[in-house]
C-alpha positions as CSV (number, residue, x, y, z in Angstrom):
1,M,-37.3,152.5,-90.0
2,N,-38.9,149.3,-88.8
3,A,-42.2,149.3,-86.8
4,I,-40.6,148.6,-83.5
5,N,-38.4,151.7,-83.7
6,Q,-41.3,153.7,-85.1
7,I,-43.2,152.9,-81.9
8,I,-40.3,153.5,-79.6
9,D,-39.5,156.9,-81.3
10,S,-43.2,157.8,-81.1
11,L,-43.4,156.8,-77.5
12,T,-40.2,158.6,-76.6
13,T,-41.5,161.9,-78.2
14,T,-44.9,161.5,-76.6
15,L,-43.5,160.8,-73.1
16,K,-40.9,163.4,-73.2
17,E,-43.0,166.0,-71.5
18,E,-44.1,163.7,-68.7
19,D,-40.5,162.3,-68.3
20,D,-39.2,165.9,-68.0
21,K,-41.8,166.7,-65.4
22,S,-41.0,163.6,-63.5
23,L,-37.2,164.4,-63.5
24,A,-38.0,168.0,-62.3
25,A,-40.2,166.7,-59.5
26,K,-37.5,164.1,-58.5
27,K,-34.8,166.9,-58.3
28,E,-37.1,169.1,-56.3
29,Q,-38.1,166.4,-53.9
30,T,-34.5,165.4,-53.3
31,L,-33.3,168.9,-52.6
32,A,-36.3,169.4,-50.3
33,R,-35.5,166.3,-48.3
34,R,-31.8,167.3,-48.2
35,E,-32.8,170.7,-46.8
36,A,-35.2,169.2,-44.3
37,L,-32.4,166.6,-43.2
38,F,-30.0,169.3,-42.6
39,A,-32.6,171.5,-40.7
40,F,-33.5,168.4,-38.6
41,C,-29.9,167.8,-37.7
42,E,-29.7,171.4,-36.2
43,S,-33.0,171.1,-34.5
44,D,-33.8,170.7,-30.8
45,E,-35.8,167.6,-31.5
46,Y,-32.6,166.0,-33.0
47,K,-30.6,167.1,-30.0
48,S,-33.2,165.5,-27.6
49,L,-32.8,162.1,-29.1
50,K,-31.0,159.9,-26.7
51,T,-29.1,157.3,-28.8
52,V,-27.1,157.4,-31.9
53,W,-29.3,154.7,-33.2
54,E,-32.4,156.9,-32.8
55,K,-30.7,159.8,-34.6
56,H,-29.4,157.7,-37.4
57,T,-32.7,155.9,-38.0
58,R,-34.6,159.3,-38.1
59,K,-32.1,160.8,-40.5
60,I,-32.2,157.7,-42.9
61,A,-36.0,157.9,-42.8
62,M,-36.0,161.6,-43.6
63,A,-33.7,161.1,-46.6
64,G,-35.8,158.2,-47.9
65,G,-33.4,155.4,-47.4
66,K,-29.8,154.6,-46.6
67,G,-28.5,155.1,-50.2
68,A,-30.2,158.5,-50.5
69,Y,-28.9,159.5,-47.1
70,D,-25.3,158.7,-48.0
71,D,-25.7,160.6,-51.3
72,M,-27.3,163.6,-49.5
73,V,-24.5,163.9,-47.0
74,T,-21.5,163.1,-49.0
75,R,-22.1,164.7,-52.4
76,S,-22.3,168.3,-53.7
77,T,-25.6,169.6,-54.9
78,D,-24.5,169.5,-58.5
79,D,-23.3,165.9,-58.1
80,L,-26.4,164.8,-56.5
81,L,-28.5,166.3,-59.2
82,S,-26.4,164.6,-61.9
83,I,-26.9,161.2,-60.2
84,I,-30.7,161.8,-60.3
85,E,-30.5,162.7,-64.0
86,K,-28.3,159.6,-64.8
87,N,-30.7,157.3,-62.9
88,H,-33.7,158.9,-64.7
89,K,-32.1,158.4,-68.1
90,N,-31.4,154.7,-67.2
91,T,-35.0,154.2,-66.1
92,I,-36.3,155.6,-69.5
93,A,-33.8,153.4,-71.4
94,K,-34.9,150.3,-69.5
95,R,-38.6,151.1,-70.1
96,N,-38.0,151.5,-73.8
97,A,-35.9,148.4,-74.0
98,M,-38.7,146.4,-72.2
99,I,-41.3,147.8,-74.7
100,A,-39.0,146.9,-77.7
101,K,-38.5,143.4,-76.4
102,K,-42.2,142.7,-76.0
103,L,-42.8,144.1,-79.5
104,E,-40.1,142.0,-81.0
105,K,-41.4,138.9,-79.3
106,A,-44.8,139.6,-80.8
107,G,-43.2,139.9,-84.3
108,V,-44.4,143.5,-85.1
109,T,-43.7,144.3,-88.7
110,K,-45.6,147.6,-89.4
111,V,-47.8,150.1,-87.5
112,E,-51.2,150.6,-89.0
113,S,-52.5,153.3,-86.5
114,Q,-51.8,154.9,-83.1
115,K,-53.6,156.8,-80.5
116,Y,-52.6,158.5,-77.2
117,T,-54.5,159.6,-74.1
118,Y,-53.4,161.5,-71.0
119,T,-55.0,161.8,-67.6
120,A,-53.2,163.1,-64.6
121,G,-49.9,161.4,-65.0
122,D,-51.4,158.3,-66.5
123,I,-50.4,157.9,-70.2
124,S,-51.9,155.3,-72.5
125,G,-50.9,154.5,-76.0
126,F,-52.8,152.2,-78.4
127,W,-51.5,150.9,-81.7
128,V,-52.8,148.5,-84.3
129,V,-49.8,146.8,-85.7
130,G,-49.2,144.2,-88.4
131,T,-47.4,141.0,-87.5
132,D,-46.4,137.8,-89.3
133,A,-49.5,136.3,-87.6
134,G,-51.9,139.0,-88.7
135,A,-53.2,142.3,-87.1
136,K,-52.7,142.7,-83.4
137,S,-53.3,145.5,-80.8
138,V,-50.5,146.9,-78.6
139,H,-51.6,148.8,-75.4
140,I,-48.9,150.6,-73.5
141,R,-49.9,152.2,-70.2
142,T,-47.8,154.2,-67.7
143,I,-49.2,154.2,-64.2
144,F,-48.2,155.7,-60.9
145,A,-46.9,152.8,-58.7
146,G,-45.4,152.4,-55.2
147,G,-47.0,151.1,-52.0
148,Y,-46.3,150.7,-48.3
149,N,-43.1,148.7,-48.8
150,I,-41.7,150.7,-51.8
151,Q,-39.4,153.5,-50.8
152,C,-40.0,155.6,-53.9
153,A,-43.2,156.2,-55.8
154,H,-42.5,155.8,-59.5
155,N,-44.1,155.3,-62.9
156,R,-44.6,151.8,-64.2
157,T,-45.1,150.8,-67.7
158,L,-47.4,148.0,-68.7
159,V,-47.3,146.5,-72.2
160,K,-50.0,144.2,-73.6
161,V,-50.0,142.7,-77.1
162,K,-53.2,140.9,-78.2
């Protein structure tokens, strides 16, 4: 097993618990939004809205976006949850591919040491690795991201090779 695969395997094992928590939270949030959307459509507040545009805009906002709204009203619960799982797995695969690409670019040949720390959803990993150019450090940090213009709060992975 080469050093890059060793780091990716170690990271996947370490982040599994956090990834599973994130998936469960996404599922719970989506089902809660769906329930709130259906309840809103039955409410007096919804019935008091004057235009179709007002009604549609409020429903999209409650769902978390147009794509989420379309999925919530057209798909079964099982189908909706399977889409969330598929998207979550794709996100993890992209994260791991991005990390592997950075490590490959740095020319990592062996792992000399590693250390992880956890703090309230923030996961940091630190490796000392051997490269063709000598010893380097790799710092991988997962942070909570999303701002005023981002529809969905998410974890973002930062990789630094020094």
